[in-house]
C-alpha positions, 0 to 999 in steps of 0.5 A: 644629414651627417652634418646636422647630427654632428652639429647637434652633438657639438652645439646642442649637447655636450660637455659644456651642458654638463659644465653648466650643471656643475657650476649651478650646483656649486653656486646654488645649494638647493639645485645641488640637493635636487641634482644629487637626489634626482639627477635627471629631473635637475638636469631637465630643469636646465633643458638638458634632456634626452634618452641617454639621460633617462636615469641619471645618478649624480656622484659627488666627489668629496674630500674622502671619496673620488668617483669614476665612471665606466661602462664595462659592457659598451659605452653607456654615457649621459649624452645630454650632459657630456656629449659623445663619449671619448674614444678611450671611454669605449676602449676595452683597456679602459673598460676592463682595467678601471674596475680592477686598478682604478688608481693605476688608470687614474695615474695614466690620466695624470690624476693622482688620488691620495691613498687615504681617499676612497675611489668608487667605480660606477658601472653605467648601463643601458638603464642607469647613467652616471655623472660626476659632480667634481669638487670645485677648485680651490681658486674658484671662490667668488667666481660667477656661474659662467666663470665656474663653468669654464673651469669644468672639463668633460674628464672631470665629470667622468672622474678621470681628472680633478680640477 
């Protein structure tokens, strides 16, 4: 039974699902609009449904705003699009520090956000999960959805990395 559960989270749900969502949003403006309006319904269009994604808000990184996600209570996480949460996401140091020093925590991940860019920290809970729509990298113009999905990382969809 344990192997079945692990296989489910490794092959049926996980960050590659989220990467497909991101790539589709980058290529399809109508899908992106639906995703930002109602993340759960848009993700369900691609077949990535589940209890952990019951209420899914999608946060778009822009030239002026960088979003980062945390669950300060435990480890509420959108499993249908990101799979199992990384160990650090559940750690007390991350959960407590990211809300008071997001730039410092991001720097520890090797992610430097310019001082001119606002950082917004979003606290997931049992009812609402958050998912970051990263900005596409500059070198991605002209790539198809499959190639774009290969550029997307789990950490970019949490907000701890940029592409």
